N, CA and C atoms as a LAMMPS dump frame, in Angstrom:
ITEM: TIMESTEP
0
ITEM: NUMBER OF ATOMS
171
ITEM: BOX BOUNDS ff ff ff
-5.0000000000000000e+02 5.0000000000000000e+02
-5.0000000000000000e+02 5.0000000000000000e+02
-5.0000000000000000e+02 5.0000000000000000e+02
ITEM: ATOMS id mol type element x y z
1 1 1 N 7.925 -29.83 1.705
2 1 2 C 8.481 -28.366 1.652
3 1 3 C 9.024 -28.561 3.26
4 2 1 N 10.148 -27.653 3.542
5 2 2 C 10.693 -27.463 4.351
6 2 3 C 10.051 -26.09 5.229
7 3 1 N 10.575 -25.884 6.372
8 3 2 C 10.348 -24.753 7.2
9 3 3 C 10.379 -23.505 6.731
10 4 1 N 11.77 -23.468 6.191
11 4 2 C 12.378 -22.009 5.237
12 4 3 C 11.442 -21.616 4.157
13 5 1 N 10.932 -23.037 3.343
14 5 2 C 10.141 -22.402 2.124
15 5 3 C 8.716 -22.12 2.406
16 6 1 N 8.133 -23.02 3.563
17 6 2 C 6.84 -22.32 4.121
18 6 3 C 6.614 -21.051 4.391
19 7 1 N 7.814 -20.418 5.003
20 7 2 C 7.848 -19.161 5.274
21 7 3 C 7.744 -18.376 4.406
22 8 1 N 8.792 -18.429 3.477
23 8 2 C 9.248 -17.779 2.296
24 8 3 C 7.793 -17.835 1.395
25 9 1 N 6.911 -19.101 1.336
26 9 2 C 5.525 -18.763 0.566
27 9 3 C 4.574 -17.93 1.452
28 10 1 N 4.827 -17.958 2.649
29 10 2 C 3.555 -17.027 3.299
30 10 3 C 4.273 -15.779 3.131
31 11 1 N 5.476 -15.209 3.376
32 11 2 C 5.835 -14.129 3.348
33 11 3 C 5.422 -13.357 1.934
34 12 1 N 5.458 -14.287 0.523
35 12 2 C 5.098 -13.749 -0.879
36 12 3 C 3.509 -13.428 -0.499
37 13 1 N 2.643 -14.045 0.077
38 13 2 C 1.653 -14.259 0.255
39 13 3 C 0.778 -13.108 0.878
40 14 1 N 1.667 -12.623 2.148
41 14 2 C 1.309 -11.176 2.478
42 14 3 C 2.25 -10.355 2.983
43 15 1 N 2.905 -9.234 1.941
44 15 2 C 3.741 -8.538 2.108
45 15 3 C 2.793 -7.112 2.564
46 16 1 N 3.745 -6.445 3.15
47 16 2 C 3.409 -5.099 3.725
48 16 3 C 3.657 -4.127 2.196
49 17 1 N 2.424 -3.077 2.211
50 17 2 C 2.789 -2.074 1.126
51 17 3 C 2.905 -0.544 1.719
52 18 1 N 3.626 0.118 1.481
53 18 2 C 4.03 1.55 2.019
54 18 3 C 3.982 2.002 1.076
55 19 1 N 3.129 3.449 1.089
56 19 2 C 3.391 4.414 0.086
57 19 3 C 3.779 5.697 0.606
58 20 1 N 4.954 5.987 0.485
59 20 2 C 5.562 7.153 0.736
60 20 3 C 5.224 8.498 -0.263
61 21 1 N 4.851 9.877 0.384
62 21 2 C 4.413 10.746 -0.507
63 21 3 C 5.084 11.666 0.413
64 22 1 N 5.558 12.538 -0.587
65 22 2 C 6.586 14.211 -0.316
66 22 3 C 5.45 14.966 -0.628
67 23 1 N 4.878 15.395 0.431
68 23 2 C 3.542 16.133 1.002
69 23 3 C 4.262 17.745 0.602
70 24 1 N 5.648 17.61 1.204
71 24 2 C 6.311 19.267 0.404
72 24 3 C 6.351 19.461 -0.952
73 25 1 N 6.918 18.363 -1.944
74 25 2 C 7.42 18.412 -3.202
75 25 3 C 5.758 18.3 -3.891
76 26 1 N 5.289 17.562 -3.518
77 26 2 C 3.909 17.2 -4.218
78 26 3 C 2.802 17.398 -3.108
79 27 1 N 2.326 18.651 -2.858
80 27 2 C 1.116 18.592 -2.048
81 27 3 C -0.321 18.745 -2.389
82 28 1 N -0.947 18.035 -1.383
83 28 2 C -2.191 17.932 -1.663
84 28 3 C -3.123 19.026 -2.443
85 29 1 N -3.794 19 -3.396
86 29 2 C -4.211 20.519 -3.85
87 29 3 C -5.347 21.068 -2.793
88 30 1 N -5.405 22.369 -3.059
89 30 2 C -6.131 23.083 -1.822
90 30 3 C -7.338 22.579 -1.585
91 31 1 N -7.784 22.258 -2.536
92 31 2 C -9.576 22.026 -2.815
93 31 3 C -9.722 20.697 -2.416
94 32 1 N -8.417 19.764 -2.217
95 32 2 C -8.758 18.263 -1.614
96 32 3 C -8.949 17.964 -0.23
97 33 1 N -9.418 17.102 0.294
98 33 2 C -9.113 16.605 1.717
99 33 3 C -7.988 15.173 1.525
100 34 1 N -6.837 15.35 2.374
101 34 2 C -5.946 14.607 2.071
102 34 3 C -5.942 13.381 2.586
103 35 1 N -7.394 13.102 3.488
104 35 2 C -8.107 11.665 3.947
105 35 3 C -8.194 11.043 2.593
106 36 1 N -9.177 11.948 2.131
107 36 2 C -9.896 11.324 1.047
108 36 3 C -8.956 10.896 -0.515
109 37 1 N -7.747 11.625 -0.61
110 37 2 C -6.543 11.416 -1.408
111 37 3 C -6.438 10.046 -1.282
112 38 1 N -5.727 9.927 0.349
113 38 2 C -5.328 8.769 0.644
114 38 3 C -6.127 7.449 0.724
115 39 1 N -7.426 7.64 0.79
116 39 2 C -8.229 6.483 0.407
117 39 3 C -8.228 5.977 -0.815
118 40 1 N -8.369 7.326 -1.893
119 40 2 C -8.529 6.957 -3.491
120 40 3 C -6.993 5.955 -3.342
121 41 1 N -6.108 5.872 -3.075
122 41 2 C -4.65 5.672 -3.37
123 41 3 C -4.886 4.286 -2.702
124 42 1 N -5.321 3.671 -1.645
125 42 2 C -5.603 2.692 -1.102
126 42 3 C -6.344 1.642 -2.118
127 43 1 N -7.681 2.555 -2.364
128 43 2 C -8.917 1.748 -3.185
129 43 3 C -8.016 1.43 -4.321
130 44 1 N -7.415 2.193 -5.441
131 44 2 C -7.113 1.661 -6.651
132 44 3 C -5.888 0.705 -6.522
133 45 1 N -5.033 0.618 -5.487
134 45 2 C -4.192 -0.362 -5.303
135 45 3 C -4.42 -1.759 -5.204
136 46 1 N -6.116 -1.6 -4.034
137 46 2 C -6.424 -2.866 -3.639
138 46 3 C -7.168 -3.531 -5.211
139 47 1 N -7.733 -2.431 -5.972
140 47 2 C -8.589 -3.041 -7.049
141 47 3 C -7.631 -3.683 -8.075
142 48 1 N -6.154 -3.014 -7.986
143 48 2 C -5.552 -3.352 -9.024
144 48 3 C -4.774 -4.698 -8.613
145 49 1 N -5.01 -5.25 -7.476
146 49 2 C -3.933 -6.232 -6.992
147 49 3 C -2.787 -6.181 -6.523
148 50 1 N -2.652 -4.759 -6.506
149 50 2 C -1.027 -4.82 -6.157
150 50 3 C -0.642 -4.88 -4.69
151 51 1 N -1.899 -5.322 -3.566
152 51 2 C -1.263 -5.1 -1.915
153 51 3 C -1.763 -6.812 -1.808
154 52 1 N -0.785 -7.011 -0.912
155 52 2 C -1.336 -8.743 -0.507
156 52 3 C -0.931 -8.383 1.37
157 53 1 N -1.339 -7.75 1.662
158 53 2 C -1.264 -7.889 3.196
159 53 3 C -1.34 -6.217 3.713
160 54 1 N -0.885 -5.818 4.835
161 54 2 C -1.432 -4.461 5.212
162 54 3 C -0.679 -3.144 4.306
163 55 1 N -1.373 -2.267 4.111
164 55 2 C -1.362 -0.929 3.126
165 55 3 C -1.259 0.023 4.127
166 56 1 N -0.084 0.931 3.959
167 56 2 C 0.15 2.181 5.054
168 56 3 C 0.022 3.448 3.948
169 57 1 N -0.475 4.346 3.978
170 57 2 C -0.107 5.582 2.899
171 57 3 C 0.104 6.641 4.001
């Protein structure tokens, strides 16, 4: 395996996941804490195996 193949394999293994939220078009309900909603999004994505590295919401 050459260096480029090893680099590509590592990139697939750890890829950053970024969740963009249009808070103006889809606001957090008044009775909800935005921080808790963010934590729930992170938890669901991790449990579903949809993240392989850093996750930013």
